[in-house]
N, C-alpha and C positions, 0 to 999 in steps of 0.2 A: 504494500500500500504506500502511495506517494504522499508525503506530508510536506507542507510548505511552512517554513519558519521565517517570519519577518521580525527583525529587531525594531521595536517601537521606541523612538527616541523619548527620553525623559522630557516631560512637559515643565518648562521653567518659564512661567509668565513674566514678561518684562514689566518693569515699573514705568509709570508715566514719564518720569525723568529720563529713563534709559531710551524710551521711544523718541522723546523730544530731542535728545542729544544725537541719536542716530539720524533723525530727519535733518537736523542742523548740519551734521557732517556730510550728508548726502546732497542736500539742496542748498545749503548756505544760510538757511534761516529756519526758524520754527515760530509758532504762534503761541501767545500767552493770553489768558483771560485774567485781567487785573481790574481794580477799581478805575472807573473812567476818570479822565483828567478834565472833563467838561465841568466848569464851575457852576453847577446847578444842583439844587437839593434832590431832584429826581433822577440825576444821572446815576446809573447803576454800574454795570460792568462794561469794560471796553475790550477790544481785541487788538493786541499789539504784536508787532513783528519783533523778533529777537534775532538779529543777524542782518544780512543784507540781501536784497533782491533787486533785479533790474527793473527799471520803469516799465510798466505794462505787464508785469508778471501776474498771473492769476495766483493769488495767495490761498484762497479757500473757496469752497462752495457752500452755499446756504440752502439746505433742502427744505425750505419752507415757502410760504406764500408771501410775495412782496406786492404791496399795493402802491400804485402811483397816487399822488395827491388828488387827482381828479376823481378817484373812486373811494376816498376815505369815507364820504358820507353814506356809502352803502355797506360799510362794515357794521355788523351787529354791535349795538351799544354806542355808536357814534354820537357825540364827539368824545365820550369817555370810554374808548375801547379798552383801556387798560384798567378800568375800575375793578374787574374781577380777575385780573391777571397779575399775580405777584411777580 
């Protein structure tokens, strides 16, 4: 009877910092979420580049819905669309 034995590599999950450093080494930058630098009481988190990227480089994709200002009034809860969204 034929048997097949495959060595399964040990699973060592990477820490976020390790992934971030690997991306920076590979691409020259990584992104960080930190408190916004916008001087407003409602400013929350901001997305910052750590490293360098060429002008015009796509830094990230946002897999959500983006509304242009012409359609804001159609968003449920307008004008306080953020009232139920922490």
